[in-house]
C-alpha positions as CSV (number, residue, x, y, z in Angstrom):
1,M,0.0,0.0,0.0
2,T,1.5,3.4,-0.9
3,G,1.5,6.4,1.4
4,N,-1.4,7.9,-0.5
5,Q,-3.5,4.8,-0.4
6,F,-2.9,4.5,3.4
7,Q,-3.9,8.1,3.9
8,S,-7.1,7.7,1.9
9,A,-8.0,4.6,3.8
10,A,-7.5,6.4,7.1
11,I,-9.6,9.4,6.1
12,S,-12.5,7.3,5.0
13,S,-13.0,5.6,8.3
14,S,-14.0,7.3,11.6
15,H,-10.8,8.2,13.5
16,P,-10.7,7.7,17.3
17,L,-9.2,11.1,17.8
18,D,-12.4,12.7,16.4
19,R,-14.2,11.7,19.6
20,Y,-12.1,14.1,21.8
21,H,-11.7,17.8,21.8
22,A,-8.8,20.0,22.8
23,S,-10.5,20.7,26.1
24,D,-10.4,16.9,26.9
25,L,-6.6,16.8,26.5
26,M,-5.3,20.1,27.6
27,T,-3.3,21.0,30.7
28,R,-5.3,23.7,32.4
29,S,-2.6,25.3,34.4
30,V,-0.5,27.1,31.9
31,M,2.8,28.5,33.2
32,A,4.0,31.6,31.3
33,A,7.4,33.2,30.9
34,S,7.9,37.0,31.2
35,A,9.2,38.7,28.0
36,D,11.5,40.7,30.2
37,W,13.3,37.8,31.9
38,S,16.9,37.1,31.0
39,V,17.6,33.9,29.2
40,G,19.2,32.6,32.3
41,E,16.0,33.2,34.3
42,L,14.0,31.5,31.6
43,A,16.3,28.4,31.7
44,Q,15.9,28.2,35.5
45,F,12.1,28.6,35.2
46,L,11.9,25.8,32.6
47,V,14.2,23.4,34.6
48,S,12.5,24.2,37.9
49,N,9.1,23.4,36.5
50,G,10.1,20.4,34.4
51,I,8.7,21.9,31.2
52,S,10.2,22.4,27.8
53,G,8.4,25.6,26.7
54,A,5.9,28.2,27.7
55,P,3.8,31.1,26.3
56,V,5.4,34.5,26.7
57,I,3.5,37.4,28.3
58,D,4.3,41.1,28.8
59,D,3.9,43.0,32.1
60,R,0.2,43.4,31.3
61,E,-0.2,39.7,30.8
62,R,-0.8,40.0,27.1
63,L,0.3,37.0,25.0
64,L,3.3,37.9,22.9
65,G,4.6,34.5,21.7
66,V,6.1,31.2,22.8
67,V,9.5,30.1,23.9
68,S,11.1,26.7,24.4
69,V,14.4,25.0,25.2
70,T,15.0,24.9,21.4
71,D,15.0,28.7,21.3
72,I,17.6,28.7,24.1
73,A,19.7,26.1,22.3
74,R,19.4,28.0,19.0
75,H,20.5,31.2,20.7
76,A,23.4,29.5,22.4
77,S,24.5,28.0,19.1
78,V,24.2,31.2,17.2
79,A,26.1,33.2,19.9
80,E,28.9,30.7,19.8
81,E,29.1,30.7,16.0
82,E,29.1,34.5,15.9
83,R,32.0,34.6,18.4
84,E,34.0,32.0,16.4
85,L,33.3,33.6,13.0
86,G,33.1,37.2,14.1
87,G,30.1,38.0,11.9
88,H,26.7,37.0,10.8
89,H,25.3,33.5,11.2
90,G,23.2,31.2,9.0
91,Y,20.3,31.1,11.4
92,Y,17.8,32.0,8.7
93,T,19.3,29.8,6.0
94,D,20.6,26.7,7.9
95,A,18.5,23.9,9.3
96,L,19.1,23.4,13.0
97,D,18.6,19.8,14.0
98,F,20.0,19.0,17.4
99,S,19.1,18.2,21.0
100,L,20.6,19.8,24.1
101,A,20.6,18.5,27.6
102,V,19.2,20.8,30.3
103,E,22.6,20.9,32.0
104,S,24.2,22.2,28.8
105,F,22.0,25.3,28.4
106,T,21.9,26.2,32.1
107,E,25.7,25.9,32.4
108,Y,26.1,28.1,29.3
109,Y,23.9,30.8,30.7
110,E,25.6,30.8,34.1
111,Q,28.8,31.9,32.2
112,E,27.2,34.5,30.0
113,E,26.0,38.0,31.0
114,D,22.2,38.1,31.3
115,V,21.6,40.8,28.7
116,V,19.5,38.8,26.3
117,T,15.8,38.6,27.2
118,V,13.1,36.1,26.4
119,R,11.6,38.7,24.0
120,D,14.8,38.5,22.0
121,I,14.7,34.7,21.5
122,M,11.0,33.9,21.5
123,T,8.9,32.9,18.6
124,P,6.3,35.7,18.1
125,S,3.9,33.4,16.2
126,V,1.3,31.8,18.4
127,F,-0.4,28.6,17.4
128,D,-3.7,28.2,19.1
129,V,-6.9,26.2,18.7
130,D,-10.4,26.6,20.1
131,V,-11.5,24.4,23.1
132,K,-13.9,22.6,20.7
133,T,-11.3,21.6,18.1
134,S,-11.1,17.9,17.7
135,A,-8.0,16.1,18.9
136,R,-7.4,14.9,15.3
137,E,-7.4,18.5,14.0
138,V,-5.0,19.5,16.9
139,S,-2.6,16.7,15.8
140,K,-2.9,17.7,12.2
141,A,-2.1,21.3,13.0
142,M,1.0,20.2,15.0
143,V,2.3,18.0,12.1
144,K,1.5,20.7,9.4
145,N,3.3,23.4,11.4
146,R,6.0,21.2,12.8
147,I,5.3,22.2,16.4
148,H,5.2,20.3,19.7
149,R,2.5,22.2,21.5
150,V,-0.5,24.4,20.8
151,L,-2.3,26.8,23.1
152,V,-6.0,26.3,23.7
153,S,-8.3,29.3,23.8
154,D,-11.9,30.0,24.7
155,R,-13.3,33.2,23.3
156,G,-9.8,34.6,22.8
157,K,-8.5,33.8,26.3
158,V,-5.8,31.1,26.7
159,V,-7.2,28.4,29.0
160,G,-4.8,25.5,28.4
161,I,-2.1,23.9,26.4
162,V,-1.9,20.6,24.4
163,S,1.4,19.0,23.8
164,A,2.4,16.3,21.3
165,L,2.8,13.9,24.3
166,D,-0.9,14.6,25.2
167,I,-1.9,13.4,21.7
168,L,0.3,10.3,22.0
169,A,-1.1,9.5,25.4
170,L,-4.7,9.8,24.0
171,A,-3.8,7.6,21.0
172,N,-2.4,4.9,23.2
173,R,-5.2,5.1,25.9
174,D,-7.0,1.8,26.5
175,E,-10.6,2.1,25.5
């Protein structure tokens, strides 16, 4: 069976993820990072709370973007490359595919001055879904946009977050 045939077969049948909504999967207590924190403060926040990313808010609690350990790692990599090359980096042209242990980025930022803020490294794009969006549509949005989490909103207010792990847990739940 080719990839296209498999996809067509899957679409024609009722998918188990269609029975659930974002509100069924989401984590309701969303921890947010301040846009004005230093990157070192962000790293400590993520490590202390055992999370890999968070929405970013300003001092008036307005949603500005999202930030993750990948953003910290990317910043660390770019900063190191710029120091070595003494110039611009290929951030916008090169694909970055790596993983970084928590210890690595916290050690890096303990050595650096805390002049770079969360606002400087965050992703200003916010991917969100409505509480009534099906789990299947949430997973499709994650795959299409190559993201690991989406914020869940209800009438414009962020009320939760769904991660890729939440989708996997639902898909593997015993019925």
